[in-house]
ROSE-278172 format. One record per residue (C-alpha): residue number from 1; x, y negated, z negated. Coordinates in Angstrom, 3 decimals. Last residue first. Example, Ala and Ser with C-alpha at 12.3 -4.5 7.8 and 13.67 -1.06 7.14 Angstrom:
% ROSE-278172
[site 2 [13.670 1.060 -7.140]]
[site 1 [12.300 4.500 -7.800]]
//
This chain:
% ROSE-278172
[site 312 [70.495 -94.461 -122.923]]
[site 311 [70.965 -94.334 -119.988]]
[site 310 [69.200 -92.980 -116.876]]
[site 309 [71.461 -92.639 -113.832]]
[site 308 [71.058 -94.797 -110.699]]
[site 307 [73.169 -93.738 -107.734]]
[site 306 [75.957 -95.733 -106.126]]
[site 305 [75.551 -98.866 -103.993]]
[site 304 [79.128 -99.587 -102.931]]
[site 303 [81.197 -102.785 -102.539]]
[site 302 [81.156 -104.447 -105.962]]
[site 301 [81.289 -101.160 -107.885]]
[site 300 [84.169 -99.942 -105.713]]
[site 299 [86.237 -103.084 -106.281]]
[site 298 [85.584 -102.906 -110.038]]
[site 297 [86.869 -99.319 -110.009]]
[site 296 [90.082 -100.556 -108.353]]
[site 295 [90.679 -103.152 -111.064]]
[site 294 [89.646 -100.868 -113.920]]
[site 293 [92.060 -98.157 -112.811]]
[site 292 [94.929 -100.617 -112.428]]
[site 291 [94.203 -101.989 -115.903]]
[site 290 [94.473 -98.436 -117.250]]
[site 289 [98.116 -98.340 -116.233]]
[site 288 [100.093 -95.734 -114.300]]
[site 287 [103.513 -94.462 -115.411]]
[site 286 [105.577 -96.339 -112.817]]
[site 285 [109.301 -96.974 -113.295]]
[site 284 [110.126 -99.539 -110.597]]
[site 283 [113.835 -99.307 -109.854]]
[site 282 [116.183 -101.932 -108.458]]
[site 281 [119.665 -101.440 -107.020]]
[site 280 [121.462 -104.784 -106.918]]
[site 279 [123.044 -105.922 -103.652]]
[site 278 [120.513 -108.678 -102.892]]
[site 277 [121.130 -110.160 -106.349]]
[site 276 [119.620 -110.344 -109.849]]
[site 275 [116.322 -108.667 -108.988]]
[site 274 [113.334 -110.342 -110.630]]
[site 273 [111.867 -111.734 -113.855]]
[site 272 [109.518 -114.583 -114.813]]
[site 271 [108.183 -115.012 -111.285]]
[site 270 [104.565 -114.074 -112.032]]
[site 269 [104.877 -110.827 -110.044]]
[site 268 [108.203 -109.920 -111.663]]
[site 267 [106.792 -110.383 -115.161]]
[site 266 [103.917 -108.088 -114.237]]
[site 265 [106.383 -105.541 -112.908]]
[site 264 [107.942 -105.455 -116.350]]
[site 263 [111.461 -106.435 -117.351]]
[site 262 [115.127 -105.478 -117.020]]
[site 261 [114.900 -102.464 -119.346]]
[site 260 [118.310 -101.942 -121.004]]
[site 259 [116.934 -102.582 -124.503]]
[site 258 [114.787 -99.473 -124.137]]
[site 257 [117.839 -97.233 -124.276]]
[site 256 [119.602 -94.949 -121.816]]
[site 255 [121.989 -92.001 -122.014]]
[site 254 [120.966 -91.150 -125.584]]
[site 253 [119.356 -87.804 -124.743]]
[site 252 [115.874 -88.953 -125.788]]
[site 251 [116.298 -92.179 -123.821]]
[site 250 [117.495 -90.333 -120.718]]
[site 249 [114.334 -88.162 -120.942]]
[site 248 [111.844 -91.039 -121.226]]
[site 247 [113.389 -93.368 -118.606]]
[site 246 [111.352 -92.015 -115.701]]
[site 245 [108.165 -92.656 -117.657]]
[site 244 [106.528 -90.757 -120.527]]
[site 243 [107.117 -92.324 -123.916]]
[site 242 [109.606 -95.065 -123.080]]
[site 241 [107.654 -95.927 -119.936]]
[site 240 [104.337 -96.017 -121.796]]
[site 239 [105.602 -98.458 -124.394]]
[site 238 [107.436 -100.640 -121.858]]
[site 237 [104.516 -101.049 -119.424]]
[site 236 [104.827 -101.087 -115.618]]
[site 235 [108.591 -100.796 -115.841]]
[site 234 [111.448 -102.667 -114.150]]
[site 233 [114.852 -100.988 -114.141]]
[site 232 [117.876 -102.861 -112.816]]
[site 231 [120.303 -100.161 -111.685]]
[site 230 [123.670 -98.908 -113.000]]
[site 229 [122.281 -97.057 -116.006]]
[site 228 [119.215 -95.779 -114.185]]
[site 227 [121.391 -94.262 -111.457]]
[site 226 [123.556 -92.633 -114.114]]
[site 225 [120.378 -90.986 -115.444]]
[site 224 [120.049 -89.137 -112.087]]
[site 223 [116.456 -89.681 -110.997]]
[site 222 [113.421 -87.383 -110.905]]
[site 221 [112.441 -86.991 -114.558]]
[site 220 [109.634 -85.293 -116.498]]
[site 219 [110.048 -84.264 -120.127]]
[site 218 [107.311 -86.501 -121.530]]
[site 217 [104.634 -87.322 -118.942]]
[site 216 [104.328 -89.593 -115.897]]
[site 215 [107.615 -88.962 -114.109]]
[site 214 [106.551 -88.696 -110.454]]
[site 213 [106.363 -92.389 -109.531]]
[site 212 [109.897 -93.761 -109.311]]
[site 211 [109.598 -96.569 -106.729]]
[site 210 [113.199 -97.243 -105.774]]
[site 209 [114.619 -100.447 -104.231]]
[site 208 [117.924 -100.171 -102.422]]
[site 207 [120.295 -103.150 -102.373]]
[site 206 [123.457 -101.099 -102.786]]
[site 205 [123.279 -97.526 -101.531]]
[site 204 [121.697 -94.507 -103.226]]
[site 203 [123.261 -91.073 -102.665]]
[site 202 [125.973 -91.474 -105.315]]
[site 201 [123.350 -91.919 -108.060]]
[site 200 [121.775 -88.534 -107.414]]
[site 199 [118.073 -88.094 -106.670]]
[site 198 [116.648 -84.739 -107.816]]
[site 197 [117.046 -85.045 -111.581]]
[site 196 [115.371 -82.260 -113.611]]
[site 195 [111.778 -82.079 -114.903]]
[site 194 [110.305 -82.542 -111.425]]
[site 193 [106.623 -83.316 -110.833]]
[site 192 [107.475 -85.023 -107.503]]
[site 191 [106.561 -88.495 -106.248]]
[site 190 [109.808 -90.310 -105.489]]
[site 189 [109.643 -93.380 -103.250]]
[site 188 [112.781 -94.977 -101.788]]
[site 187 [112.844 -98.446 -100.206]]
[site 186 [115.804 -99.570 -98.094]]
[site 185 [117.072 -96.115 -97.131]]
[site 184 [119.785 -93.511 -97.615]]
[site 183 [117.811 -91.465 -100.174]]
[site 182 [116.025 -89.556 -97.406]]
[site 181 [119.424 -88.659 -95.936]]
[site 180 [120.605 -87.151 -99.227]]
[site 179 [117.316 -85.215 -99.435]]
[site 178 [117.863 -83.515 -96.095]]
[site 177 [115.524 -84.799 -93.356]]
[site 176 [111.952 -84.402 -92.079]]
[site 175 [111.241 -87.270 -89.687]]
[site 174 [108.918 -90.266 -89.498]]
[site 173 [109.207 -92.743 -86.623]]
[site 172 [106.436 -94.858 -88.210]]
[site 171 [103.790 -93.827 -85.661]]
[site 170 [104.757 -90.213 -86.400]]
[site 169 [103.219 -90.538 -89.848]]
[site 168 [101.086 -87.400 -89.904]]
[site 167 [103.858 -85.453 -88.134]]
[site 166 [106.350 -86.463 -90.813]]
[site 165 [104.058 -85.082 -93.523]]
[site 164 [103.695 -81.784 -91.646]]
[site 163 [107.493 -81.561 -91.315]]
[site 162 [107.980 -82.298 -95.014]]
[site 161 [105.426 -79.667 -95.999]]
[site 160 [107.067 -77.049 -93.776]]
[site 159 [110.461 -77.898 -95.271]]
[site 158 [109.203 -76.994 -98.738]]
[site 157 [111.173 -78.724 -101.490]]
[site 156 [110.192 -81.927 -99.707]]
[site 155 [112.173 -84.615 -97.921]]
[site 154 [110.923 -87.518 -95.840]]
[site 153 [112.714 -90.216 -93.863]]
[site 152 [110.293 -92.889 -92.650]]
[site 151 [111.288 -95.554 -90.100]]
[site 150 [110.537 -99.152 -89.175]]
[site 149 [108.042 -99.925 -91.950]]
[site 148 [106.743 -103.513 -91.984]]
[site 147 [105.705 -104.413 -95.518]]
[site 146 [102.529 -104.817 -97.593]]
[site 145 [99.885 -102.714 -95.804]]
[site 144 [102.541 -100.169 -94.815]]
[site 143 [103.458 -99.912 -98.500]]
[site 142 [99.894 -98.870 -99.379]]
[site 141 [99.838 -96.214 -96.663]]
[site 140 [103.280 -94.834 -97.519]]
[site 139 [102.639 -94.790 -101.260]]
[site 138 [99.229 -93.139 -100.772]]
[site 137 [100.779 -90.418 -98.618]]
[site 136 [103.433 -89.772 -101.278]]
[site 135 [100.661 -89.409 -103.857]]
[site 134 [98.920 -86.813 -101.698]]
[site 133 [101.994 -84.592 -101.515]]
[site 132 [105.276 -84.854 -99.615]]
[site 131 [107.963 -85.305 -102.261]]
[site 130 [111.003 -87.561 -101.839]]
[site 129 [110.109 -90.305 -99.352]]
[site 128 [112.641 -92.784 -97.955]]
[site 127 [111.251 -95.867 -96.225]]
[site 126 [113.394 -97.832 -93.770]]
[site 125 [112.310 -101.394 -94.232]]
[site 124 [111.658 -104.615 -92.317]]
[site 123 [112.813 -106.603 -94.224]]
[site 122 [115.546 -106.144 -96.858]]
[site 121 [115.895 -106.783 -100.596]]
[site 120 [112.834 -104.836 -101.772]]
[site 119 [111.816 -106.197 -105.195]]
[site 118 [108.685 -108.317 -104.726]]
[site 117 [106.880 -106.492 -101.915]]
[site 116 [108.364 -103.167 -103.021]]
[site 115 [106.822 -103.544 -106.485]]
[site 114 [103.453 -104.492 -104.993]]
[site 113 [103.582 -101.480 -102.673]]
[site 112 [104.463 -99.196 -105.580]]
[site 111 [101.490 -100.531 -107.530]]
[site 110 [99.283 -99.980 -104.472]]
[site 109 [100.298 -96.337 -104.250]]
[site 108 [99.360 -95.871 -107.895]]
[site 107 [95.995 -97.543 -107.284]]
[site 106 [95.388 -95.266 -104.306]]
[site 105 [96.338 -92.005 -106.023]]
[site 104 [94.013 -92.775 -108.927]]
[site 103 [91.279 -93.923 -106.520]]
[site 102 [91.196 -90.445 -104.992]]
[site 101 [90.221 -88.877 -108.317]]
[site 100 [88.415 -91.918 -109.729]]
[site 99 [84.805 -90.820 -109.363]]
[site 98 [83.204 -93.874 -110.972]]
[site 97 [80.733 -93.972 -113.852]]
[site 96 [79.111 -97.388 -114.145]]
[site 95 [77.519 -99.919 -116.469]]
[site 94 [77.871 -98.188 -119.848]]
[site 93 [76.237 -100.411 -122.497]]
[site 92 [78.851 -102.096 -124.694]]
[site 91 [76.581 -105.136 -125.055]]
[site 90 [78.624 -108.198 -124.051]]
[site 89 [81.489 -106.485 -122.195]]
[site 88 [79.231 -104.115 -120.257]]
[site 87 [81.046 -100.812 -119.928]]
[site 86 [82.964 -99.226 -117.042]]
[site 85 [83.612 -95.475 -117.139]]
[site 84 [86.384 -94.090 -114.922]]
[site 83 [86.486 -90.408 -113.989]]
[site 82 [89.563 -88.451 -112.906]]
[site 81 [90.921 -85.355 -111.210]]
[site 80 [94.572 -84.378 -110.651]]
[site 79 [95.728 -80.914 -109.547]]
[site 78 [92.864 -80.836 -107.054]]
[site 77 [90.998 -77.520 -106.964]]
[site 76 [91.322 -74.463 -104.687]]
[site 75 [92.138 -72.256 -107.649]]
[site 74 [95.744 -71.687 -106.536]]
[site 73 [96.087 -75.469 -106.160]]
[site 72 [94.849 -75.855 -109.724]]
[site 71 [98.065 -74.549 -111.276]]
[site 70 [99.541 -78.020 -111.898]]
[site 69 [96.587 -79.200 -114.033]]
[site 68 [96.842 -82.963 -114.645]]
[site 67 [93.660 -84.471 -116.058]]
[site 66 [92.301 -88.014 -116.039]]
[site 65 [89.911 -89.870 -118.322]]
[site 64 [89.580 -93.552 -117.493]]
[site 63 [88.265 -96.181 -119.888]]
[site 62 [86.326 -99.406 -119.715]]
[site 61 [86.301 -103.181 -119.782]]
[site 60 [85.862 -105.756 -117.012]]
[site 59 [85.142 -109.480 -117.340]]
[site 58 [87.718 -110.071 -114.621]]
[site 57 [89.811 -112.593 -116.561]]
[site 56 [89.020 -110.722 -119.793]]
[site 55 [90.683 -107.493 -118.594]]
[site 54 [89.931 -104.785 -121.161]]
[site 53 [91.620 -101.382 -121.249]]
[site 52 [91.238 -97.704 -122.141]]
[site 51 [93.250 -94.761 -120.711]]
[site 50 [92.454 -91.236 -121.862]]
[site 49 [94.733 -88.402 -120.759]]
[site 48 [94.238 -84.741 -119.980]]
[site 47 [96.754 -81.942 -120.043]]
[site 46 [97.870 -78.805 -118.235]]
[site 45 [97.122 -75.081 -118.348]]
[site 44 [99.433 -73.157 -120.661]]
[site 43 [98.647 -75.346 -123.648]]
[site 42 [95.955 -77.928 -122.981]]
[site 41 [97.941 -80.969 -124.104]]
[site 40 [95.984 -84.103 -125.058]]
[site 39 [97.751 -87.323 -124.046]]
[site 38 [96.660 -90.824 -125.113]]
[site 37 [97.392 -93.798 -122.843]]
[site 36 [99.028 -96.786 -124.520]]
[site 35 [96.585 -99.451 -125.752]]
[site 34 [95.567 -102.019 -123.130]]
[site 33 [94.182 -105.468 -123.905]]
[site 32 [94.932 -107.917 -121.127]]
[site 31 [96.099 -111.521 -120.709]]
[site 30 [99.745 -111.150 -121.719]]
[site 29 [100.902 -113.246 -118.752]]
[site 28 [102.686 -110.270 -117.216]]
[site 27 [99.592 -108.122 -117.713]]
[site 26 [97.493 -110.744 -115.923]]
[site 25 [100.047 -110.708 -113.086]]
[site 24 [99.817 -106.921 -112.992]]
[site 23 [96.050 -107.366 -112.743]]
[site 22 [96.428 -109.658 -109.714]]
[site 21 [98.880 -107.360 -107.896]]
[site 20 [96.430 -104.468 -108.278]]
[site 19 [93.621 -106.509 -106.742]]
[site 18 [95.930 -107.784 -103.984]]
[site 17 [96.953 -104.186 -103.091]]
[site 16 [93.388 -102.808 -103.144]]
[site 15 [91.956 -105.335 -100.679]]
[site 14 [94.363 -104.862 -97.744]]
[site 13 [94.733 -101.330 -99.086]]
[site 12 [91.264 -100.556 -97.788]]
[site 11 [88.395 -99.760 -100.196]]
[site 10 [87.435 -96.104 -99.935]]
[site 9 [84.523 -95.531 -97.572]]
[site 8 [84.065 -91.873 -98.365]]
[site 7 [83.453 -89.559 -101.309]]
[site 6 [83.371 -92.435 -103.784]]
[site 5 [80.889 -90.669 -106.134]]
[site 4 [79.742 -93.954 -107.743]]
[site 3 [77.311 -93.287 -110.583]]
[site 2 [75.104 -96.121 -111.828]]
[site 1 [74.011 -97.219 -115.280]]
//
């Protein structure tokens, strides 16, 4: 068994995006095993989640354990940390332990890039960004590898954070703007931990594609439920989305129901589903799938040496 610390030399999005697109296609064809992620709540602190999967086409099986601890910034620690364990399909022997903390942000960014590639109605794009943390960076970088970005409009609860984010992406004509202006775009990404809607339906124009990333646990939501009702919502996985995606709160309040889901991203990738017209508003409701974690971990294992660990 080998340990892959992945402190540097992350695989580029030119390789990550196609790997994530390929496993979504496998998901769309029904070619994976992937139980819904399991949440364990650490009351007053955060939670951790276990995410198992098997991708026969890649010969890859394993599980990721990932935590979300919102108060970690004050401790000087990442709010999200993760490990992925890959096992040998024939014997069950652990093959690799991969530091998946940065890879988690990357594979989520790549999923948004894949969704924008298939669902954005205009090229090139003005990119709206709501939230200016590490996940927002990953969405920008992954999207830039898939589409031409003409302009970035970023909003954050903290203006200083938005200005710093804009400075990092000055090559894309990035600017800190009011949230209504950020929502006036071709592709909108939302990456906040909000539990109340931030993006109002009236702010989003026809033809916009939205990558809704922040809602990844029960009770979280970033979008006005009326926006979900009038849009075409594509999910990464229906079971996870109903439980903990952007649609979870509107479902519990009766404003939305699972029958309104337009399809999965995997179905979009294989051409089974897609936007109905150039003027439709589309939403990708991303909760994060274990197959994404296995795909990016497999890239790392192929390209890095790692360190040998004795086992059993």
